[in-house]
N, C-alpha and C positions, 0 to 999 in steps of 0.2 A: 477597455472592458465596458460592456454594455451595462446600463443601469440595472437591468433584470439580473444579469449574471453577478454583478457586484452584490446585490441584495441576497442572492442565493448563496454566495460564498459567505457573507456575513451571518446569515441564518445558520448555516452549517457550522461555522466556528463557534457560535453561541452554544450549540448542542454539544460540540466536542469539549468545550471548556467545562461543561456541567457533567462530564463523564458519560455522555450519550453516545449512541452509535448511529452512523449515517449510511445512506445508500447514495453513491456518487459516481460520476463518470471519471475515468482515469485516462492515462495515456495508452491504455490497452482496453480491457473490457470493463464493464461496470463493477464496482467494488463495494464491499462492506468496509466501513472505516471507523476508527476511533482514535483517541489520543494514545499513541504508542507507549506513553509513559504511565498510563493508568491501568493498573493490574485488574481492577474490577471491570472496567470497560472491555479489556481484552478477553476476560472470562466470558462476558456476555456474547462476544463475537463467536467464540468457540461453541457456546451453547446454541446460538442461533443456527450455526452451520452443522450442528450435531457432529462435531469433530473433536477428537481427543487433543488435549493440549500438549501431547508429546510431539506434535507436528508444528513446526515454527510457522510464523506468519511473516509475510513481506511487508515492508514499510516504504512509504514514499517520502522523499525530501525534495526541497525546491532547488538545491544547488550542490555541486560537488563539495564545496566547503562545509556544508552541514554534515557530511559524512563523518568528519573528524569529531563532531560533538558526540557521536554514538559508537565510535570504534576507536580503541586505544591507538593502534598503529595501522594506518591504511597503507597497504603495500603499494609501491610505485606502479606496478602493473595495473592496479585498479583505476588509476587516473587515466592511463592509456585506453583501457577498455571503455570507460565512460565517455571519453572524448571521441573515440573512433567508432563507437557503435552506430550502426545504421538503422537500428530499430530499438524499441524500449528494451533495456537490458538490466536485469537484477543481478547485483553482485552479492555473493554470500561471503561475509567477512568474519574472521575470528576476533575475539576480544571485545565483544559488545559491552557497552556501558551506558547507564542512564536511561535504560528502557525497562518496561515491565518485564520481570523475570519469566512470566508464563508466555511471553512472546518469543523467547529465544529457543534455539535448538538445544538438544541435550548437551552438545559440546560447547555451548556458550556463544555460538555464532548467530549472525542475524543477516537476513536478506534485505538489502536496501537498493532502491532505484531512484535515480534523479529524474523527475518528470519535467517535461517541457511543454506538455499539452496545456493549453490556456487555463482551463478551469482548475484542474488538479494542481497545477503550478501555483496559481494565485491562492488556492486554499492552503497549501503547504507554506507558502511565503508569508501569508498573513497570520497563520496560526503559530508560526515560528517554532514548530516541533514536528517530529516525524509523525506520520499518520499511517495507521494500519491500512493495508490494501490487499484484501483477499477476495477472491471471486464471489459474486453475489449469487451463490447457490448452496443448497444443502450438500454436504460432503458426499462425494461419490456420484452426484448427478452432473450432467453436462454443464459447462460454464455458459452462461447466457451471452449471446452475441449482441443483443440489443436490449434496451430497457423493457420492451414488450415481452422478452423471453424470461424475465425474472419472475419467479413464483410469487403468488400472493402471500405465502407463508413468510418469505424473506421480507417482502414489503411491509407486512404487518409487524414484523419483529424489530424494526429499526425505529429510532426516535425522530428521524428526519429523512425525507426523500428529496434529493436535489432535483430541481426542475430543469436545469441546464442539460442539453443534449438528449432529452427524453425522446424526441422525434427523430433522432439520428438513426438511420437504418443501415449505415455502412458497416461492413464486416471488420471486426477488430480481433486481433490475435493476442493471446497471452504473451508476456515478455519472454525473452531468452533468459536463462538462468546460468550464471557462471560462478562456481565456488572457487575461491582463492584460499588454498591451504597455507598455514603458517610457514611451511617449508618452501613456499614459492610455487608449488605445483598448482596448475590451472586445470580445473575439471568442468567440462560442459555438462550441466544437468539437463537443460532443455534448450534446443536450438531455436 
């Protein structure tokens, strides 16, 4: 990891530890993030996005093993999906635990994604907690494809803007989303 990226990760972690919200590059598009265990920080993300908190937020983790910290019983099929996915894939799992209550869906489920992208992986690994990852836009507006597409309102509403990948102009897609029902049913929400 470069010295600049390392300093950027460390600065973001300091903000997250204090309950702040960050704007950061992920394995998909740019995201608004916060400590997924901090209810006040999660509330600020909803307010910034002008989104009702009845809609759950996705979280990033650094490894498949970290899923078990936030979900009581990870179904076997989840491990297969994570291992075999050819693009970033969010799995929605029931029985969430240890996360901010306002982050969860009404049924108590949570969307988690293991990130392998260098910056977001290091951020999650070094923070040692799940990090909220919601698109860096006002709810209902198009998701920004690059840092330059992010509105000034979003940029002004966060406590720290990561410098890594700001010049990246490559096209990034949102993740696939697969919901795993407690009865074993697999439901594709977004391809």
